[in-house]
PDB file of N, CA, C and O in Angstrom:
ATOM      1  N   MET A   1      20.659  59.377  22.395  1.00  0.00           N
ATOM      2  CA  MET A   1      19.313  59.861  22.594  1.00  0.00           C
ATOM      3  C   MET A   1      19.123  61.072  21.688  1.00  0.00           C
ATOM      4  O   MET A   1      20.032  61.879  21.494  1.00  0.00           O
ATOM      5  N   ARG A   2      17.924  61.173  21.145  1.00  0.00           N
ATOM      6  CA  ARG A   2      17.649  62.253  20.205  1.00  0.00           C
ATOM      7  C   ARG A   2      17.779  63.602  20.905  1.00  0.00           C
ATOM      8  O   ARG A   2      18.893  64.110  21.036  1.00  0.00           O
ATOM      9  N   ASN A   3      16.724  64.173  21.341  1.00  0.00           N
ATOM     10  CA  ASN A   3      16.703  65.489  21.952  1.00  0.00           C
ATOM     11  C   ASN A   3      16.140  65.347  23.362  1.00  0.00           C
ATOM     12  O   ASN A   3      15.139  64.663  23.570  1.00  0.00           O
ATOM     13  N   THR A   4      16.781  65.989  24.318  1.00  0.00           N
ATOM     14  CA  THR A   4      16.353  65.864  25.713  1.00  0.00           C
ATOM     15  C   THR A   4      14.914  66.326  25.909  1.00  0.00           C
ATOM     16  O   THR A   4      14.146  65.678  26.620  1.00  0.00           O
ATOM     17  N   ALA A   5      14.548  67.428  25.291  1.00  0.00           N
ATOM     18  CA  ALA A   5      13.175  67.933  25.434  1.00  0.00           C
ATOM     19  C   ALA A   5      12.178  66.944  24.844  1.00  0.00           C
ATOM     20  O   ALA A   5      11.103  66.735  25.407  1.00  0.00           O
ATOM     21  N   ASP A   6      12.531  66.332  23.708  1.00  0.00           N
ATOM     22  CA  ASP A   6      11.650  65.335  23.092  1.00  0.00           C
ATOM     23  C   ASP A   6      11.489  64.127  24.005  1.00  0.00           C
ATOM     24  O   ASP A   6      10.391  63.593  24.159  1.00  0.00           O
ATOM     25  N   PHE A   7      12.601  63.701  24.609  1.00  0.00           N
ATOM     26  CA  PHE A   7      12.579  62.568  25.526  1.00  0.00           C
ATOM     27  C   PHE A   7      11.660  62.864  26.706  1.00  0.00           C
ATOM     28  O   PHE A   7      10.788  62.061  27.037  1.00  0.00           O
ATOM     29  N   GLU A   8      11.855  64.007  27.333  1.00  0.00           N
ATOM     30  CA  GLU A   8      11.040  64.386  28.483  1.00  0.00           C
ATOM     31  C   GLU A   8       9.565  64.437  28.114  1.00  0.00           C
ATOM     32  O   GLU A   8       8.720  63.907  28.835  1.00  0.00           O
ATOM     33  N   GLU A   9       9.261  65.068  27.002  1.00  0.00           N
ATOM     34  CA  GLU A   9       7.872  65.190  26.560  1.00  0.00           C
ATOM     35  C   GLU A   9       7.257  63.815  26.308  1.00  0.00           C
ATOM     36  O   GLU A   9       6.127  63.557  26.723  1.00  0.00           O
ATOM     37  N   ALA A  10       7.988  62.939  25.633  1.00  0.00           N
ATOM     38  CA  ALA A  10       7.472  61.605  25.312  1.00  0.00           C
ATOM     39  C   ALA A  10       7.231  60.783  26.568  1.00  0.00           C
ATOM     40  O   ALA A  10       6.193  60.133  26.691  1.00  0.00           O
ATOM     41  N   VAL A  11       8.170  60.801  27.497  1.00  0.00           N
ATOM     42  CA  VAL A  11       8.039  60.028  28.733  1.00  0.00           C
ATOM     43  C   VAL A  11       6.876  60.544  29.569  1.00  0.00           C
ATOM     44  O   VAL A  11       6.057  59.760  30.048  1.00  0.00           O
ATOM     45  N   LEU A  12       6.800  61.850  29.744  1.00  0.00           N
ATOM     46  CA  LEU A  12       5.729  62.421  30.561  1.00  0.00           C
ATOM     47  C   LEU A  12       4.359  62.241  29.915  1.00  0.00           C
ATOM     48  O   LEU A  12       3.354  62.119  30.616  1.00  0.00           O
ATOM     49  N   GLU A  13       4.313  62.226  28.597  1.00  0.00           N
ATOM     50  CA  GLU A  13       3.042  61.982  27.907  1.00  0.00           C
ATOM     51  C   GLU A  13       2.560  60.552  28.155  1.00  0.00           C
ATOM     52  O   GLU A  13       1.387  60.337  28.462  1.00  0.00           O
ATOM     53  N   VAL A  14       3.458  59.578  28.025  1.00  0.00           N
ATOM     54  CA  VAL A  14       3.082  58.182  28.281  1.00  0.00           C
ATOM     55  C   VAL A  14       2.659  58.014  29.731  1.00  0.00           C
ATOM     56  O   VAL A  14       1.622  57.415  30.017  1.00  0.00           O
ATOM     57  N   LEU A  15       3.457  58.539  30.640  1.00  0.00           N
ATOM     58  CA  LEU A  15       3.155  58.400  32.060  1.00  0.00           C
ATOM     59  C   LEU A  15       1.839  59.097  32.407  1.00  0.00           C
ATOM     60  O   LEU A  15       1.040  58.565  33.178  1.00  0.00           O
ATOM     61  N   GLY A  16       1.617  60.267  31.850  1.00  0.00           N
ATOM     62  CA  GLY A  16       0.383  60.997  32.104  1.00  0.00           C
ATOM     63  C   GLY A  16      -0.856  60.273  31.591  1.00  0.00           C
ATOM     64  O   GLY A  16      -1.955  60.474  32.108  1.00  0.00           O
ATOM     65  N   GLY A  17      -0.680  59.438  30.583  1.00  0.00           N
ATOM     66  CA  GLY A  17      -1.795  58.682  30.030  1.00  0.00           C
ATOM     67  C   GLY A  17      -2.039  57.352  30.713  1.00  0.00           C
ATOM     68  O   GLY A  17      -2.999  56.652  30.388  1.00  0.00           O
ATOM     69  N   LEU A  18      -1.177  56.996  31.660  1.00  0.00           N
ATOM     70  CA  LEU A  18      -1.335  55.732  32.381  1.00  0.00           C
ATOM     71  C   LEU A  18      -2.509  55.860  33.346  1.00  0.00           C
ATOM     72  O   LEU A  18      -2.514  56.747  34.200  1.00  0.00           O
ATOM     73  N   PRO A  19      -3.496  54.989  33.217  1.00  0.00           N
ATOM     74  CA  PRO A  19      -4.682  55.105  34.069  1.00  0.00           C
ATOM     75  C   PRO A  19      -4.385  54.842  35.547  1.00  0.00           C
ATOM     76  O   PRO A  19      -3.454  54.117  35.896  1.00  0.00           O
ATOM     77  N   GLU A  20      -5.189  55.441  36.384  1.00  0.00           N
ATOM     78  CA  GLU A  20      -5.102  55.208  37.822  1.00  0.00           C
ATOM     79  C   GLU A  20      -5.222  53.714  38.087  1.00  0.00           C
ATOM     80  O   GLU A  20      -6.059  53.031  37.496  1.00  0.00           O
ATOM     81  N   GLY A  21      -4.372  53.217  38.984  1.00  0.00           N
ATOM     82  CA  GLY A  21      -4.406  51.804  39.329  1.00  0.00           C
ATOM     83  C   GLY A  21      -3.517  50.927  38.460  1.00  0.00           C
ATOM     84  O   GLY A  21      -3.423  49.721  38.690  1.00  0.00           O
ATOM     85  N   GLU A  22      -2.870  51.515  37.470  1.00  0.00           N
ATOM     86  CA  GLU A  22      -1.949  50.785  36.603  1.00  0.00           C
ATOM     87  C   GLU A  22      -0.520  51.152  36.978  1.00  0.00           C
ATOM     88  O   GLU A  22      -0.260  52.258  37.451  1.00  0.00           O
ATOM     89  N   VAL A  23       0.406  50.218  36.764  1.00  0.00           N
ATOM     90  CA  VAL A  23       1.821  50.487  36.991  1.00  0.00           C
ATOM     91  C   VAL A  23       2.598  50.134  35.737  1.00  0.00           C
ATOM     92  O   VAL A  23       2.125  49.388  34.879  1.00  0.00           O
ATOM     93  N   ILE A  24       3.799  50.685  35.647  1.00  0.00           N
ATOM     94  CA  ILE A  24       4.676  50.441  34.510  1.00  0.00           C
ATOM     95  C   ILE A  24       6.107  50.468  35.036  1.00  0.00           C
ATOM     96  O   ILE A  24       6.424  51.242  35.939  1.00  0.00           O
ATOM     97  N   SER A  25       6.958  49.638  34.482  1.00  0.00           N
ATOM     98  CA  SER A  25       8.357  49.658  34.919  1.00  0.00           C
ATOM     99  C   SER A  25       9.098  50.772  34.182  1.00  0.00           C
ATOM    100  O   SER A  25       8.625  51.280  33.166  1.00  0.00           O
ATOM    101  N   TYR A  26      10.248  51.138  34.701  1.00  0.00           N
ATOM    102  CA  TYR A  26      11.062  52.172  34.055  1.00  0.00           C
ATOM    103  C   TYR A  26      11.381  51.780  32.617  1.00  0.00           C
ATOM    104  O   TYR A  26      11.302  52.611  31.713  1.00  0.00           O
ATOM    105  N   GLY A  27      11.739  50.526  32.406  1.00  0.00           N
ATOM    106  CA  GLY A  27      12.070  50.062  31.059  1.00  0.00           C
ATOM    107  C   GLY A  27      10.873  50.057  30.133  1.00  0.00           C
ATOM    108  O   GLY A  27      10.984  50.429  28.965  1.00  0.00           O
ATOM    109  N   GLU A  28       9.726  49.636  30.648  1.00  0.00           N
ATOM    110  CA  GLU A  28       8.502  49.643  29.846  1.00  0.00           C
ATOM    111  C   GLU A  28       8.119  51.068  29.468  1.00  0.00           C
ATOM    112  O   GLU A  28       7.677  51.322  28.347  1.00  0.00           O
ATOM    113  N   LEU A  29       8.289  51.992  30.406  1.00  0.00           N
ATOM    114  CA  LEU A  29       7.967  53.387  30.141  1.00  0.00           C
ATOM    115  C   LEU A  29       8.900  53.963  29.076  1.00  0.00           C
ATOM    116  O   LEU A  29       8.457  54.662  28.164  1.00  0.00           O
ATOM    117  N   ALA A  30      10.179  53.666  29.199  1.00  0.00           N
ATOM    118  CA  ALA A  30      11.146  54.135  28.199  1.00  0.00           C
ATOM    119  C   ALA A  30      10.790  53.601  26.814  1.00  0.00           C
ATOM    120  O   ALA A  30      10.786  54.352  25.838  1.00  0.00           O
ATOM    121  N   ALA A  31      10.494  52.314  26.729  1.00  0.00           N
ATOM    122  CA  ALA A  31      10.155  51.701  25.438  1.00  0.00           C
ATOM    123  C   ALA A  31       8.860  52.287  24.873  1.00  0.00           C
ATOM    124  O   ALA A  31       8.780  52.570  23.677  1.00  0.00           O
ATOM    125  N   ALA A  32       7.857  52.468  25.717  1.00  0.00           N
ATOM    126  CA  ALA A  32       6.580  53.023  25.260  1.00  0.00           C
ATOM    127  C   ALA A  32       6.739  54.453  24.752  1.00  0.00           C
ATOM    128  O   ALA A  32       5.977  54.903  23.897  1.00  0.00           O
ATOM    129  N   ALA A  33       7.727  55.160  25.281  1.00  0.00           N
ATOM    130  CA  ALA A  33       7.989  56.531  24.854  1.00  0.00           C
ATOM    131  C   ALA A  33       8.880  56.579  23.612  1.00  0.00           C
ATOM    132  O   ALA A  33       9.143  57.652  23.068  1.00  0.00           O
ATOM    133  N   GLY A  34       9.342  55.405  23.169  1.00  0.00           N
ATOM    134  CA  GLY A  34      10.192  55.348  21.984  1.00  0.00           C
ATOM    135  C   GLY A  34      11.670  55.372  22.276  1.00  0.00           C
ATOM    136  O   GLY A  34      12.469  55.643  21.380  1.00  0.00           O
ATOM    137  N   TYR A  35      12.058  55.094  23.508  1.00  0.00           N
ATOM    138  CA  TYR A  35      13.464  55.140  23.916  1.00  0.00           C
ATOM    139  C   TYR A  35      13.860  53.840  24.615  1.00  0.00           C
ATOM    140  O   TYR A  35      14.266  53.846  25.777  1.00  0.00           O
ATOM    141  N   ARG A  36      13.739  52.743  23.899  1.00  0.00           N
ATOM    142  CA  ARG A  36      14.079  51.429  24.438  1.00  0.00           C
ATOM    143  C   ARG A  36      15.499  51.458  25.020  1.00  0.00           C
ATOM    144  O   ARG A  36      16.427  51.966  24.392  1.00  0.00           O
ATOM    145  N   GLY A  37      15.647  50.914  26.210  1.00  0.00           N
ATOM    146  CA  GLY A  37      16.959  50.853  26.851  1.00  0.00           C
ATOM    147  C   GLY A  37      17.303  52.076  27.691  1.00  0.00           C
ATOM    148  O   GLY A  37      18.415  52.174  28.211  1.00  0.00           O
ATOM    149  N   ALA A  38      16.368  53.006  27.831  1.00  0.00           N
ATOM    150  CA  ALA A  38      16.645  54.242  28.561  1.00  0.00           C
ATOM    151  C   ALA A  38      15.977  54.270  29.935  1.00  0.00           C
ATOM    152  O   ALA A  38      15.552  55.328  30.399  1.00  0.00           O
ATOM    153  N   ALA A  39      15.886  53.114  30.579  1.00  0.00           N
ATOM    154  CA  ALA A  39      15.223  53.036  31.883  1.00  0.00           C
ATOM    155  C   ALA A  39      15.872  53.957  32.908  1.00  0.00           C
ATOM    156  O   ALA A  39      15.175  54.648  33.651  1.00  0.00           O
ATOM    157  N   ARG A  40      17.176  53.970  32.952  1.00  0.00           N
ATOM    158  CA  ARG A  40      17.883  54.820  33.924  1.00  0.00           C
ATOM    159  C   ARG A  40      17.598  56.295  33.657  1.00  0.00           C
ATOM    160  O   ARG A  40      17.424  57.074  34.595  1.00  0.00           O
ATOM    161  N   ALA A  41      17.549  56.679  32.391  1.00  0.00           N
ATOM    162  CA  ALA A  41      17.252  58.071  32.038  1.00  0.00           C
ATOM    163  C   ALA A  41      15.837  58.446  32.477  1.00  0.00           C
ATOM    164  O   ALA A  41      15.595  59.582  32.886  1.00  0.00           O
ATOM    165  N   VAL A  42      14.905  57.500  32.395  1.00  0.00           N
ATOM    166  CA  VAL A  42      13.541  57.747  32.872  1.00  0.00           C
ATOM    167  C   VAL A  42      13.566  58.022  34.372  1.00  0.00           C
ATOM    168  O   VAL A  42      12.925  58.963  34.838  1.00  0.00           O
ATOM    169  N   GLY A  43      14.294  57.216  35.125  1.00  0.00           N
ATOM    170  CA  GLY A  43      14.409  57.430  36.564  1.00  0.00           C
ATOM    171  C   GLY A  43      15.001  58.782  36.890  1.00  0.00           C
ATOM    172  O   GLY A  43      14.518  59.477  37.785  1.00  0.00           O
ATOM    173  N   ASN A  44      16.039  59.159  36.174  1.00  0.00           N
ATOM    174  CA  ASN A  44      16.668  60.464  36.398  1.00  0.00           C
ATOM    175  C   ASN A  44      15.685  61.592  36.082  1.00  0.00           C
ATOM    176  O   ASN A  44      15.616  62.584  36.809  1.00  0.00           O
ATOM    177  N   LEU A  45      14.937  61.437  35.010  1.00  0.00           N
ATOM    178  CA  LEU A  45      13.952  62.452  34.645  1.00  0.00           C
ATOM    179  C   LEU A  45      12.897  62.610  35.736  1.00  0.00           C
ATOM    180  O   LEU A  45      12.568  63.730  36.129  1.00  0.00           O
ATOM    181  N   LEU A  46      12.374  61.500  36.218  1.00  0.00           N
ATOM    182  CA  LEU A  46      11.310  61.575  37.222  1.00  0.00           C
ATOM    183  C   LEU A  46      11.809  62.177  38.534  1.00  0.00           C
ATOM    184  O   LEU A  46      11.061  62.867  39.227  1.00  0.00           O
ATOM    185  N   ARG A  47      13.061  61.919  38.872  1.00  0.00           N
ATOM    186  CA  ARG A  47      13.624  62.512  40.087  1.00  0.00           C
ATOM    187  C   ARG A  47      13.793  64.024  39.934  1.00  0.00           C
ATOM    188  O   ARG A  47      13.670  64.767  40.908  1.00  0.00           O
ATOM    189  N   ALA A  48      14.073  64.477  38.714  1.00  0.00           N
ATOM    190  CA  ALA A  48      14.383  65.885  38.483  1.00  0.00           C
ATOM    191  C   ALA A  48      13.190  66.728  38.058  1.00  0.00           C
ATOM    192  O   ALA A  48      13.264  67.957  38.094  1.00  0.00           O
ATOM    193  N   THR A  49      12.103  66.101  37.659  1.00  0.00           N
ATOM    194  CA  THR A  49      10.991  66.876  37.120  1.00  0.00           C
ATOM    195  C   THR A  49      10.210  67.609  38.201  1.00  0.00           C
ATOM    196  O   THR A  49       9.925  67.064  39.268  1.00  0.00           O
ATOM    197  N   ALA A  50       9.875  68.842  37.902  1.00  0.00           N
ATOM    198  CA  ALA A  50       9.066  69.641  38.821  1.00  0.00           C
ATOM    199  C   ALA A  50       7.586  69.444  38.499  1.00  0.00           C
ATOM    200  O   ALA A  50       6.708  69.819  39.277  1.00  0.00           O
ATOM    201  N   GLU A  51       7.336  68.854  37.345  1.00  0.00           N
ATOM    202  CA  GLU A  51       5.954  68.622  36.926  1.00  0.00           C
ATOM    203  C   GLU A  51       5.328  67.533  37.797  1.00  0.00           C
ATOM    204  O   GLU A  51       5.998  66.556  38.133  1.00  0.00           O
ATOM    205  N   PRO A  52       4.080  67.681  38.160  1.00  0.00           N
ATOM    206  CA  PRO A  52       3.443  66.687  39.045  1.00  0.00           C
ATOM    207  C   PRO A  52       3.033  65.409  38.309  1.00  0.00           C
ATOM    208  O   PRO A  52       1.855  65.051  38.278  1.00  0.00           O
ATOM    209  N   ALA A  53       4.006  64.737  37.726  1.00  0.00           N
ATOM    210  CA  ALA A  53       3.746  63.474  37.037  1.00  0.00           C
ATOM    211  C   ALA A  53       3.445  62.388  38.068  1.00  0.00           C
ATOM    212  O   ALA A  53       3.987  62.433  39.173  1.00  0.00           O
ATOM    213  N   PRO A  54       2.595  61.414  37.738  1.00  0.00           N
ATOM    214  CA  PRO A  54       2.270  60.339  38.685  1.00  0.00           C
ATOM    215  C   PRO A  54       3.433  59.344  38.819  1.00  0.00           C
ATOM    216  O   PRO A  54       3.330  58.191  38.401  1.00  0.00           O
ATOM    217  N   TRP A  55       4.526  59.808  39.403  1.00  0.00           N
ATOM    218  CA  TRP A  55       5.762  59.027  39.544  1.00  0.00           C
ATOM    219  C   TRP A  55       5.537  57.716  40.286  1.00  0.00           C
ATOM    220  O   TRP A  55       6.247  56.740  40.044  1.00  0.00           O
ATOM    221  N   TRP A  56       4.559  57.684  41.186  1.00  0.00           N
ATOM    222  CA  TRP A  56       4.339  56.497  42.020  1.00  0.00           C
ATOM    223  C   TRP A  56       3.877  55.300  41.197  1.00  0.00           C
ATOM    224  O   TRP A  56       3.919  54.174  41.694  1.00  0.00           O
ATOM    225  N   ARG A  57       3.442  55.499  39.973  1.00  0.00           N
ATOM    226  CA  ARG A  57       3.003  54.395  39.117  1.00  0.00           C
ATOM    227  C   ARG A  57       4.164  53.719  38.394  1.00  0.00           C
ATOM    228  O   ARG A  57       3.958  52.756  37.656  1.00  0.00           O
ATOM    229  N   VAL A  58       5.377  54.214  38.602  1.00  0.00           N
ATOM    230  CA  VAL A  58       6.558  53.644  37.957  1.00  0.00           C
ATOM    231  C   VAL A  58       7.317  52.810  38.984  1.00  0.00           C
ATOM    232  O   VAL A  58       7.677  53.286  40.060  1.00  0.00           O
ATOM    233  N   ILE A  59       7.547  51.550  38.619  1.00  0.00           N
ATOM    234  CA  ILE A  59       8.197  50.612  39.538  1.00  0.00           C
ATOM    235  C   ILE A  59       9.408  49.979  38.860  1.00  0.00           C
ATOM    236  O   ILE A  59       9.618  50.138  37.658  1.00  0.00           O
ATOM    237  N   ARG A  60      10.186  49.270  39.641  1.00  0.00           N
ATOM    238  CA  ARG A  60      11.326  48.527  39.085  1.00  0.00           C
ATOM    239  C   ARG A  60      10.810  47.326  38.303  1.00  0.00           C
ATOM    240  O   ARG A  60       9.682  46.882  38.515  1.00  0.00           O
ATOM    241  N   ALA A  61      11.612  46.813  37.423  1.00  0.00           N
ATOM    242  CA  ALA A  61      11.210  45.683  36.576  1.00  0.00           C
ATOM    243  C   ALA A  61      10.816  44.462  37.400  1.00  0.00           C
ATOM    244  O   ALA A  61       9.986  43.664  36.964  1.00  0.00           O
ATOM    245  N   ASP A  62      11.405  44.309  38.588  1.00  0.00           N
ATOM    246  CA  ASP A  62      11.084  43.151  39.425  1.00  0.00           C
ATOM    247  C   ASP A  62       9.879  43.401  40.333  1.00  0.00           C
ATOM    248  O   ASP A  62       9.551  42.567  41.177  1.00  0.00           O
ATOM    249  N   GLY A  63       9.219  44.552  40.156  1.00  0.00           N
ATOM    250  CA  GLY A  63       8.027  44.861  40.933  1.00  0.00           C
ATOM    251  C   GLY A  63       8.291  45.627  42.215  1.00  0.00           C
ATOM    252  O   GLY A  63       7.356  46.084  42.874  1.00  0.00           O
ATOM    253  N   ARG A  64       9.575  45.772  42.576  1.00  0.00           N
ATOM    254  CA  ARG A  64       9.885  46.484  43.821  1.00  0.00           C
ATOM    255  C   ARG A  64       9.596  47.972  43.691  1.00  0.00           C
ATOM    256  O   ARG A  64       9.679  48.553  42.609  1.00  0.00           O
ATOM    257  N   LEU A  65       9.257  48.563  44.818  1.00  0.00           N
ATOM    258  CA  LEU A  65       9.025  49.993  44.871  1.00  0.00           C
ATOM    259  C   LEU A  65      10.358  50.708  44.946  1.00  0.00           C
ATOM    260  O   LEU A  65      11.400  50.090  45.164  1.00  0.00           O
ATOM    261  N   VAL A  66      10.315  52.011  44.763  1.00  0.00           N
ATOM    262  CA  VAL A  66      11.539  52.790  44.639  1.00  0.00           C
ATOM    263  C   VAL A  66      11.867  53.516  45.931  1.00  0.00           C
ATOM    264  O   VAL A  66      11.069  54.315  46.423  1.00  0.00           O
ATOM    265  N   ALA A  67      13.033  53.241  46.476  1.00  0.00           N
ATOM    266  CA  ALA A  67      13.512  53.953  47.659  1.00  0.00           C
ATOM    267  C   ALA A  67      13.988  55.326  47.206  1.00  0.00           C
ATOM    268  O   ALA A  67      14.383  55.441  46.046  1.00  0.00           O
ATOM    269  N   PRO A  68      13.984  56.338  47.993  1.00  0.00           N
ATOM    270  CA  PRO A  68      13.644  56.382  49.404  1.00  0.00           C
ATOM    271  C   PRO A  68      12.158  56.627  49.660  1.00  0.00           C
ATOM    272  O   PRO A  68      11.733  56.674  50.815  1.00  0.00           O
ATOM    273  N   ASP A  69      11.366  56.784  48.604  1.00  0.00           N
ATOM    274  CA  ASP A  69       9.943  57.082  48.773  1.00  0.00           C
ATOM    275  C   ASP A  69       9.050  55.844  48.679  1.00  0.00           C
ATOM    276  O   ASP A  69       7.867  55.966  48.363  1.00  0.00           O
ATOM    277  N   ALA A  70       9.587  54.678  48.944  1.00  0.00           N
ATOM    278  CA  ALA A  70       8.823  53.442  48.790  1.00  0.00           C
ATOM    279  C   ALA A  70       7.571  53.421  49.665  1.00  0.00           C
ATOM    280  O   ALA A  70       6.524  52.929  49.245  1.00  0.00           O
ATOM    281  N   ARG A  71       7.679  53.940  50.847  1.00  0.00           N
ATOM    282  CA  ARG A  71       6.519  53.936  51.753  1.00  0.00           C
ATOM    283  C   ARG A  71       5.400  54.823  51.205  1.00  0.00           C
ATOM    284  O   ARG A  71       4.235  54.427  51.183  1.00  0.00           O
ATOM    285  N   ARG A  72       5.770  56.023  50.766  1.00  0.00           N
ATOM    286  CA  ARG A  72       4.794  56.944  50.186  1.00  0.00           C
ATOM    287  C   ARG A  72       4.242  56.387  48.877  1.00  0.00           C
ATOM    288  O   ARG A  72       3.054  56.526  48.587  1.00  0.00           O
ATOM    289  N   GLN A  73       5.108  55.758  48.093  1.00  0.00           N
ATOM    290  CA  GLN A  73       4.690  55.145  46.839  1.00  0.00           C
ATOM    291  C   GLN A  73       3.667  54.043  47.112  1.00  0.00           C
ATOM    292  O   GLN A  73       2.654  53.955  46.418  1.00  0.00           O
ATOM    293  N   ALA A  74       3.919  53.216  48.102  1.00  0.00           N
ATOM    294  CA  ALA A  74       2.992  52.135  48.452  1.00  0.00           C
ATOM    295  C   ALA A  74       1.639  52.702  48.865  1.00  0.00           C
ATOM    296  O   ALA A  74       0.600  52.177  48.464  1.00  0.00           O
ATOM    297  N   GLU A  75       1.641  53.758  49.655  1.00  0.00           N
ATOM    298  CA  GLU A  75       0.388  54.382  50.087  1.00  0.00           C
ATOM    299  C   GLU A  75      -0.416  54.885  48.898  1.00  0.00           C
ATOM    300  O   GLU A  75      -1.625  54.665  48.822  1.00  0.00           O
ATOM    301  N   LYS A  76       0.258  55.566  47.964  1.00  0.00           N
ATOM    302  CA  LYS A  76      -0.420  56.117  46.790  1.00  0.00           C
ATOM    303  C   LYS A  76      -0.959  54.994  45.902  1.00  0.00           C
ATOM    304  O   LYS A  76      -2.074  55.087  45.387  1.00  0.00           O
ATOM    305  N   LEU A  77      -0.171  53.938  45.726  1.00  0.00           N
ATOM    306  CA  LEU A  77      -0.622  52.821  44.892  1.00  0.00           C
ATOM    307  C   LEU A  77      -1.803  52.096  45.531  1.00  0.00           C
ATOM    308  O   LEU A  77      -2.774  51.766  44.850  1.00  0.00           O
ATOM    309  N   ARG A  78      -1.722  51.851  46.819  1.00  0.00           N
ATOM    310  CA  ARG A  78      -2.839  51.188  47.507  1.00  0.00           C
ATOM    311  C   ARG A  78      -4.114  52.019  47.402  1.00  0.00           C
ATOM    312  O   ARG A  78      -5.204  51.467  47.251  1.00  0.00           O
ATOM    313  N   ALA A  79      -3.985  53.332  47.479  1.00  0.00           N
ATOM    314  CA  ALA A  79      -5.147  54.217  47.359  1.00  0.00           C
ATOM    315  C   ALA A  79      -5.793  54.095  45.971  1.00  0.00           C
ATOM    316  O   ALA A  79      -6.977  54.387  45.803  1.00  0.00           O
ATOM    317  N   GLU A  80      -5.006  53.664  44.987  1.00  0.00           N
ATOM    318  CA  GLU A  80      -5.517  53.466  43.628  1.00  0.00           C
ATOM    319  C   GLU A  80      -5.952  52.022  43.395  1.00  0.00           C
ATOM    320  O   GLU A  80      -6.366  51.669  42.290  1.00  0.00           O
ATOM    321  N   GLY A  81      -5.860  51.190  44.423  1.00  0.00           N
ATOM    322  CA  GLY A  81      -6.301  49.808  44.300  1.00  0.00           C
ATOM    323  C   GLY A  81      -5.241  48.821  43.856  1.00  0.00           C
ATOM    324  O   GLY A  81      -5.562  47.686  43.501  1.00  0.00           O
ATOM    325  N   VAL A  82      -3.978  49.235  43.870  1.00  0.00           N
ATOM    326  CA  VAL A  82      -2.876  48.351  43.477  1.00  0.00           C
ATOM    327  C   VAL A  82      -2.437  47.538  44.692  1.00  0.00           C
ATOM    328  O   VAL A  82      -2.241  48.089  45.775  1.00  0.00           O
ATOM    329  N   ALA A  83      -2.286  46.244  44.510  1.00  0.00           N
ATOM    330  CA  ALA A  83      -1.837  45.373  45.599  1.00  0.00           C
ATOM    331  C   ALA A  83      -0.323  45.524  45.786  1.00  0.00           C
ATOM    332  O   ALA A  83       0.456  45.362  44.847  1.00  0.00           O
ATOM    333  N   VAL A  84       0.065  45.834  47.013  1.00  0.00           N
ATOM    334  CA  VAL A  84       1.480  45.973  47.363  1.00  0.00           C
ATOM    335  C   VAL A  84       1.726  45.106  48.578  1.00  0.00           C
ATOM    336  O   VAL A  84       1.059  45.249  49.602  1.00  0.00           O
ATOM    337  N   GLU A  85       2.689  44.205  48.458  1.00  0.00           N
ATOM    338  CA  GLU A  85       3.042  43.316  49.564  1.00  0.00           C
ATOM    339  C   GLU A  85       4.548  43.283  49.728  1.00  0.00           C
ATOM    340  O   GLU A  85       5.281  43.032  48.772  1.00  0.00           O
ATOM    341  N   GLU A  86       5.006  43.536  50.940  1.00  0.00           N
ATOM    342  CA  GLU A  86       6.426  43.484  51.276  1.00  0.00           C
ATOM    343  C   GLU A  86       7.282  44.308  50.320  1.00  0.00           C
ATOM    344  O   GLU A  86       8.324  43.855  49.845  1.00  0.00           O
ATOM    345  N   GLY A  87       6.817  45.533  50.047  1.00  0.00           N
ATOM    346  CA  GLY A  87       7.594  46.448  49.220  1.00  0.00           C
ATOM    347  C   GLY A  87       7.600  46.129  47.738  1.00  0.00           C
ATOM    348  O   GLY A  87       8.466  46.599  47.000  1.00  0.00           O
ATOM    349  N   ARG A  88       6.641  45.335  47.303  1.00  0.00           N
ATOM    350  CA  ARG A  88       6.604  44.901  45.911  1.00  0.00           C
ATOM    351  C   ARG A  88       5.168  44.943  45.393  1.00  0.00           C
ATOM    352  O   ARG A  88       4.233  44.571  46.103  1.00  0.00           O
ATOM    353  N   VAL A  89       5.002  45.392  44.168  1.00  0.00           N
ATOM    354  CA  VAL A  89       3.688  45.388  43.532  1.00  0.00           C
ATOM    355  C   VAL A  89       3.356  43.973  43.101  1.00  0.00           C
ATOM    356  O   VAL A  89       4.184  43.282  42.507  1.00  0.00           O
ATOM    357  N   VAL A  90       2.144  43.548  43.404  1.00  0.00           N
ATOM    358  CA  VAL A  90       1.673  42.229  42.986  1.00  0.00           C
ATOM    359  C   VAL A  90       0.899  42.457  41.690  1.00  0.00           C
ATOM    360  O   VAL A  90      -0.241  42.919  41.699  1.00  0.00           O
ATOM    361  N   ARG A  91       1.547  42.120  40.582  1.00  0.00           N
ATOM    362  CA  ARG A  91       0.901  42.319  39.279  1.00  0.00           C
ATOM    363  C   ARG A  91      -0.097  41.215  39.032  1.00  0.00           C
ATOM    364  O   ARG A  91       0.151  40.049  39.340  1.00  0.00           O
ATOM    365  N   ARG A  92      -1.219  41.594  38.476  1.00  0.00           N
ATOM    366  CA  ARG A  92      -2.289  40.620  38.181  1.00  0.00           C
ATOM    367  C   ARG A  92      -2.068  39.965  36.859  1.00  0.00           C
ATOM    368  O   ARG A  92      -2.864  39.121  36.446  1.00  0.00           O
TER     369      ARG A  92
END
């Protein structure tokens, strides 16, 4: 990975630009930020960031929500109009 600060800035910029009601997987977010294959690093960043990034819009590649905040994540996504069924985002 290039520079940690560059990575953080790129990921948070992409995530911050994601419109309300849209979701993105960790891998898609990493690739969109220019760090293909860094899905795990994206997850670690979001867990550690103090910045109020819209973390609830990031889901697993299979559509599942992220534990331990899956319930809160589902509530936030539903409030944005995202369909969530049985702990999984229903992508249109």
